[in-house]
N, C-alpha and C positions, 0 to 999 in steps of 0.2 A: 825806593820804589820796588814793589814786589813784582816778580815775573809770574805771569799766569801761564802755566803749562797746559797744553791741550790734553784732554783725557785720551789715554792710549786705548785704542780699540782693542778688544780682546781678539787675539788671533784664533781663527777656527782650528779645531783639531783635525788631523788627517781623516778621522772617521766622519767629520762633518763635511769635508770637501770631497771625499771620495764618492764616486757614483754608486748607486745602489747595486747590490749583487744581482746580476742578471741570470735568468734561468737558462739552462743549457741542456740539450739532449746530446749525448755522445753516441754516435753510430758505431756499430761493431767494426773492428779493424778488418779490412779486406786485404787479400794478398795478391800481388801481381808477381807471378812466378812462371817465367817462360821455360824453366828447366824441368819442372814437374818431376822432381826426384822422389820416387816412391819411398826411399829410405828415410826421408825427413818429413814426409807429408803428415803423418799422424801427430808428430811432435809439434809441427807448425800450427796445426788446428788448435792444439792446447795453448800454444804461445799466443795466438791471436786472441783467444778467449780471455786468457790471463792478462794480456796487455790492456784489453778493453776495460776489464774490471779494475786493474791497477790505476789506469788513467782516470776513470770515474771517481774512484776513492780518493786519489791524491788531489785532484782538482777540488773536490768537496772539502777535504781536510784542510787545505790551504785557503778555503773560502774565496777562491778565485771566481767561482760561479756557484749558483744554486743548481746542482746537478739533479736532473729529473729522471726518474725511472723510465726507460724507453720501452718497457714490455708492452704497454698498450698499443704500440705502433708496429709490433713484430709482424702482424698479418699484412699491414700495408707495405712494410719493407720487403717481405717475401714477394708480394705482388709486383712491386717495382723492380726487384731483382730479376723477376721472370721476363721483364720487358727491357731491362738495361743491365748489362753484365756487372757493372760496378756503380754503386750509389755515389761514390765520391766524384764521378765524372758527370753527374746529373744534378746541377744546382736545383732544378725544380723538384727533384726527388727529396732532397734534404728539406726544402721549403714545405713540401706536403707533409713530411713527418713532423716538422716543427709546428705546423698549423694544427695537425691532429692532437699533438701533445700540449698545445697552448704555451709554447716556450718562446723566449726572445731570440735564442740562438741555437743553431745546430752545428755540431762538430762532426765533419766527415773525416774518417781516419783510414789510412792504408799503409801497407808496407810493400815496398818494391824490393824484390830479391834480385840483385844483380848477379850474385853467386853465393856459394855457401859461406864465403868470407865477407862479402860486402852487401849490406842491406840499408835501406833508407826508410825511416819511420816518418810519416807525413801526417799533418793535421791541417784542416782548413775549416774556419768558422764562418758560417753564413748568417746574416741577419734575416730573420724570417719576414719581418715587415717590409724591409727595403729590397729583399731578395738579392743582396750584394754580399760579396766576400769581404769580411772585415778583418780577417786574420789568416795568415798562412805561415807554416813553419815546418822545417824538415830537420831531422836529426840523423846523422850517419851512425851506423853501428858496425862493428867488426866482429864477425863470428855469429853463426846461427845457433845460439844456445840460450838457455834460460837466463843466464847471468847477463849476457849482452842485451837482451830484450828488456829485462827489468831495469838495467842501468839507463837505457835509452829513454824509457818512459819517465823515470825519475829525473833525469837531466832535463827533459822537455818541460816538465811541470815546475821544477826548481827555477829554471831560466825564466819561465813565464812569471813566476811569483816575484823574482828579483826585479824584473823589468816593470812589473805592476807597482812595486814599491816606489820606483822612481817616477812612474807615469800612471796615475790611477785609471786612465782610459785605455791602457795597453790591453789588447785582446778583446776590445768591445766593439 
């Protein structure tokens, strides 16, 4: 008597089961600094700009999101900043930027400077359609220099990528 084996269904590949890459606008890093140290102020402005560019680049390179150029929203962001000190504290501000850019998600970013030695790099992703926070992460860094800022952004993105490999919906 012959045994009939059921046909094995072809297993979908990770690319077939993963959600589509969602569009994301990354807002510029904002700095919370109660110390207002004039000796580090100019360097921090450069670090904020570099951290934003690095974050956008690394998220795109790892294909975690389809990173959209936020330049068309700069006038709106300036207007919102004139009404609200920090955009990261204003969910509606991020949603307005996202709607203008036509993206799925907006990442608000900020660095909290506790001291010259202790800083926290923070990101929060809002879903534009549902107007809800879908992701929030903080990375501690030690030392207020170019190397520590670069390492913090690199760790943040690497950690997100590793967790996305295990859970395709991570950060969505």
